[in-house]
C-alpha beads as a LAMMPS data file, in Angstrom:
LAMMPS data file: protein, C-alpha beads

173 atoms
172 bonds

1 atom types
1 bond types

-500.0 500.0 xlo xhi
-500.0 500.0 ylo yhi
-500.0 500.0 zlo zhi

Masses

1 110.0

Atoms # bond

1 1 1 11.399 -105.402 300.775
2 1 1 10.508 -103.488 303.973
3 1 1 10.583 -99.555 304.463
4 1 1 10.231 -98.004 307.645
5 1 1 9.573 -94.524 307.989
6 1 1 10.499 -92.603 310.915
7 1 1 8.301 -89.669 311.660
8 1 1 8.124 -87.503 314.660
9 1 1 8.146 -83.898 315.478
10 1 1 11.692 -83.425 315.783
11 1 1 12.639 -85.588 312.909
12 1 1 13.755 -83.768 309.730
13 1 1 13.791 -80.499 311.754
14 1 1 16.627 -77.989 311.300
15 1 1 18.578 -75.475 313.480
16 1 1 16.684 -72.057 312.983
17 1 1 19.132 -69.111 312.132
18 1 1 17.844 -65.455 313.108
19 1 1 18.838 -62.126 312.228
20 1 1 18.968 -59.929 315.806
21 1 1 19.331 -56.538 316.549
22 1 1 18.712 -54.242 319.542
23 1 1 20.086 -52.330 322.565
24 1 1 23.037 -54.092 324.360
25 1 1 22.328 -54.204 327.929
26 1 1 25.267 -56.637 329.294
27 1 1 28.080 -58.599 328.156
28 1 1 30.616 -60.876 329.609
29 1 1 33.793 -61.452 327.489
30 1 1 36.109 -63.375 329.822
31 1 1 33.583 -65.577 331.944
32 1 1 33.229 -69.409 331.531
33 1 1 30.278 -68.663 329.073
34 1 1 31.059 -65.566 326.979
35 1 1 27.822 -64.052 326.113
36 1 1 25.812 -60.883 325.732
37 1 1 22.329 -59.647 326.338
38 1 1 20.156 -57.258 324.413
39 1 1 16.645 -55.932 324.380
40 1 1 14.629 -57.315 321.449
41 1 1 12.824 -54.530 320.037
42 1 1 9.875 -56.747 318.727
43 1 1 8.776 -57.833 322.007
44 1 1 10.699 -55.730 324.229
45 1 1 12.366 -58.858 326.048
46 1 1 15.775 -59.558 327.047
47 1 1 17.341 -62.199 324.976
48 1 1 20.865 -64.035 325.592
49 1 1 23.226 -64.928 322.942
50 1 1 26.496 -67.167 323.490
51 1 1 29.575 -66.719 321.506
52 1 1 33.127 -68.110 321.778
53 1 1 35.565 -65.904 323.942
54 1 1 37.786 -64.832 320.544
55 1 1 34.700 -63.479 318.948
56 1 1 33.421 -61.942 322.155
57 1 1 36.828 -60.312 322.811
58 1 1 37.035 -58.991 319.297
59 1 1 33.493 -57.548 319.243
60 1 1 33.093 -56.202 322.644
61 1 1 36.647 -56.574 324.374
62 1 1 37.405 -52.724 324.390
63 1 1 33.943 -51.547 324.324
64 1 1 32.891 -48.945 327.386
65 1 1 29.519 -49.568 328.926
66 1 1 27.857 -46.840 327.299
67 1 1 24.707 -47.094 325.465
68 1 1 25.285 -49.321 322.372
69 1 1 23.324 -51.395 319.916
70 1 1 24.094 -54.935 318.429
71 1 1 23.056 -56.811 315.360
72 1 1 24.160 -59.833 313.855
73 1 1 22.836 -63.547 312.977
74 1 1 22.418 -66.407 315.616
75 1 1 21.631 -70.124 315.301
76 1 1 19.899 -72.387 317.798
77 1 1 22.106 -75.085 319.733
78 1 1 19.772 -77.785 318.591
79 1 1 16.517 -77.565 316.748
80 1 1 14.504 -77.735 319.965
81 1 1 16.682 -75.353 322.108
82 1 1 16.024 -71.962 323.355
83 1 1 19.780 -71.371 323.643
84 1 1 21.178 -69.205 320.743
85 1 1 24.773 -69.041 319.297
86 1 1 26.220 -66.227 317.340
87 1 1 27.254 -66.699 313.723
88 1 1 30.154 -64.707 312.904
89 1 1 31.113 -61.497 314.604
90 1 1 28.235 -59.236 315.732
91 1 1 28.250 -55.481 314.727
92 1 1 28.337 -53.087 317.590
93 1 1 27.397 -49.490 316.987
94 1 1 25.728 -46.245 318.600
95 1 1 22.485 -44.740 317.339
96 1 1 22.671 -41.076 317.155
97 1 1 19.634 -38.827 316.864
98 1 1 19.857 -36.305 313.994
99 1 1 17.501 -33.278 314.289
100 1 1 16.405 -31.568 311.194
101 1 1 15.995 -27.833 311.676
102 1 1 12.634 -26.555 310.583
103 1 1 12.296 -24.631 307.401
104 1 1 11.161 -21.418 309.092
105 1 1 14.413 -21.291 311.276
106 1 1 16.836 -20.750 308.922
107 1 1 19.971 -19.142 310.564
108 1 1 22.935 -17.555 308.596
109 1 1 26.086 -16.192 310.131
110 1 1 27.050 -12.994 307.830
111 1 1 30.318 -11.216 308.005
112 1 1 31.791 -8.596 305.611
113 1 1 32.083 -4.994 304.521
114 1 1 28.877 -3.446 303.094
115 1 1 29.587 -1.473 299.969
116 1 1 25.804 -0.806 298.756
117 1 1 22.450 -0.492 300.548
118 1 1 19.038 0.158 299.127
119 1 1 16.921 1.553 301.747
120 1 1 13.680 0.925 299.475
121 1 1 14.032 -2.797 298.932
122 1 1 16.550 -3.732 302.000
123 1 1 18.804 -5.417 299.565
124 1 1 22.525 -4.786 300.727
125 1 1 25.784 -5.844 298.824
126 1 1 28.557 -6.942 301.007
127 1 1 32.139 -8.303 300.356
128 1 1 33.546 -11.374 301.916
129 1 1 37.182 -11.813 301.093
130 1 1 36.578 -10.004 297.664
131 1 1 33.383 -11.999 296.775
132 1 1 30.280 -9.887 296.457
133 1 1 27.404 -11.366 298.247
134 1 1 23.717 -10.037 298.256
135 1 1 21.250 -10.164 301.163
136 1 1 18.071 -8.736 301.731
137 1 1 17.654 -6.970 305.322
138 1 1 15.038 -4.887 307.422
139 1 1 14.641 -1.953 305.376
140 1 1 15.246 0.404 308.442
141 1 1 18.448 -1.330 308.678
142 1 1 19.539 -0.817 305.003
143 1 1 18.630 2.839 305.633
144 1 1 21.204 3.445 308.355
145 1 1 23.924 1.496 306.453
146 1 1 23.016 3.578 303.296
147 1 1 23.465 6.774 305.145
148 1 1 26.554 5.852 306.598
149 1 1 27.701 4.523 303.168
150 1 1 26.876 8.093 301.879
151 1 1 29.064 9.785 304.222
152 1 1 31.848 7.346 303.128
153 1 1 32.046 5.672 306.321
154 1 1 32.992 2.095 306.492
155 1 1 30.066 -0.264 307.215
156 1 1 30.558 -3.700 308.531
157 1 1 27.934 -6.541 308.846
158 1 1 28.798 -9.263 311.442
159 1 1 25.945 -11.299 313.344
160 1 1 23.657 -13.969 312.877
161 1 1 20.403 -13.325 310.593
162 1 1 17.254 -15.588 310.673
163 1 1 15.081 -15.468 307.683
164 1 1 11.571 -14.386 308.380
165 1 1 9.089 -16.065 305.583
166 1 1 6.406 -13.695 306.201
167 1 1 8.261 -10.356 306.045
168 1 1 10.615 -12.163 303.247
169 1 1 13.921 -10.729 304.491
170 1 1 16.614 -11.514 307.134
171 1 1 16.192 -10.285 310.578
172 1 1 19.286 -9.831 313.007
173 1 1 18.851 -12.429 315.751

Bonds

1 1 1 2
2 1 2 3
3 1 3 4
4 1 4 5
5 1 5 6
6 1 6 7
7 1 7 8
8 1 8 9
9 1 9 10
10 1 10 11
11 1 11 12
12 1 12 13
13 1 13 14
14 1 14 15
15 1 15 16
16 1 16 17
17 1 17 18
18 1 18 19
19 1 19 20
20 1 20 21
21 1 21 22
22 1 22 23
23 1 23 24
24 1 24 25
25 1 25 26
26 1 26 27
27 1 27 28
28 1 28 29
29 1 29 30
30 1 30 31
31 1 31 32
32 1 32 33
33 1 33 34
34 1 34 35
35 1 35 36
36 1 36 37
37 1 37 38
38 1 38 39
39 1 39 40
40 1 40 41
41 1 41 42
42 1 42 43
43 1 43 44
44 1 44 45
45 1 45 46
46 1 46 47
47 1 47 48
48 1 48 49
49 1 49 50
50 1 50 51
51 1 51 52
52 1 52 53
53 1 53 54
54 1 54 55
55 1 55 56
56 1 56 57
57 1 57 58
58 1 58 59
59 1 59 60
60 1 60 61
61 1 61 62
62 1 62 63
63 1 63 64
64 1 64 65
65 1 65 66
66 1 66 67
67 1 67 68
68 1 68 69
69 1 69 70
70 1 70 71
71 1 71 72
72 1 72 73
73 1 73 74
74 1 74 75
75 1 75 76
76 1 76 77
77 1 77 78
78 1 78 79
79 1 79 80
80 1 80 81
81 1 81 82
82 1 82 83
83 1 83 84
84 1 84 85
85 1 85 86
86 1 86 87
87 1 87 88
88 1 88 89
89 1 89 90
90 1 90 91
91 1 91 92
92 1 92 93
93 1 93 94
94 1 94 95
95 1 95 96
96 1 96 97
97 1 97 98
98 1 98 99
99 1 99 100
100 1 100 101
101 1 101 102
102 1 102 103
103 1 103 104
104 1 104 105
105 1 105 106
106 1 106 107
107 1 107 108
108 1 108 109
109 1 109 110
110 1 110 111
111 1 111 112
112 1 112 113
113 1 113 114
114 1 114 115
115 1 115 116
116 1 116 117
117 1 117 118
118 1 118 119
119 1 119 120
120 1 120 121
121 1 121 122
122 1 122 123
123 1 123 124
124 1 124 125
125 1 125 126
126 1 126 127
127 1 127 128
128 1 128 129
129 1 129 130
130 1 130 131
131 1 131 132
132 1 132 133
133 1 133 134
134 1 134 135
135 1 135 136
136 1 136 137
137 1 137 138
138 1 138 139
139 1 139 140
140 1 140 141
141 1 141 142
142 1 142 143
143 1 143 144
144 1 144 145
145 1 145 146
146 1 146 147
147 1 147 148
148 1 148 149
149 1 149 150
150 1 150 151
151 1 151 152
152 1 152 153
153 1 153 154
154 1 154 155
155 1 155 156
156 1 156 157
157 1 157 158
158 1 158 159
159 1 159 160
160 1 160 161
161 1 161 162
162 1 162 163
163 1 163 164
164 1 164 165
165 1 165 166
166 1 166 167
167 1 167 168
168 1 168 169
169 1 169 170
170 1 170 171
171 1 171 172
172 1 172 173
């Protein structure tokens, strides 16, 4: 018996499958070679991935040319190729930046009828749809409200108030 082993660099190699994601820069859904290009965030190079016309139409057919991101899977055309083909439908999405407000800038919109005001502590009690709410404000403002209440006047609170962490009460914005 004679066994012959074939050995070579390409023998036994399989096509690679990769996960991709990045900013979508161009796409062609109707051309002879439906494809999309995106910026690979790992090396900041543009990469092209080819898809069949139906997949491209499904994924990108009605997308506007706004800033979109794309992610999905792709495979090589053959084990030594630099041509990538999409596997399944790529996911198209937009990234949104969420800003987190700093704890020092706590803004509250306050509306209601003041029913009690303590000029010493600055604490007031106000009603919103029959519900009692408590708030500590500047003692000078609470003093004015207390004087108006003592004269049996209706006192309203309406505006934006920001919490001052140093003074430890709300200040009208």
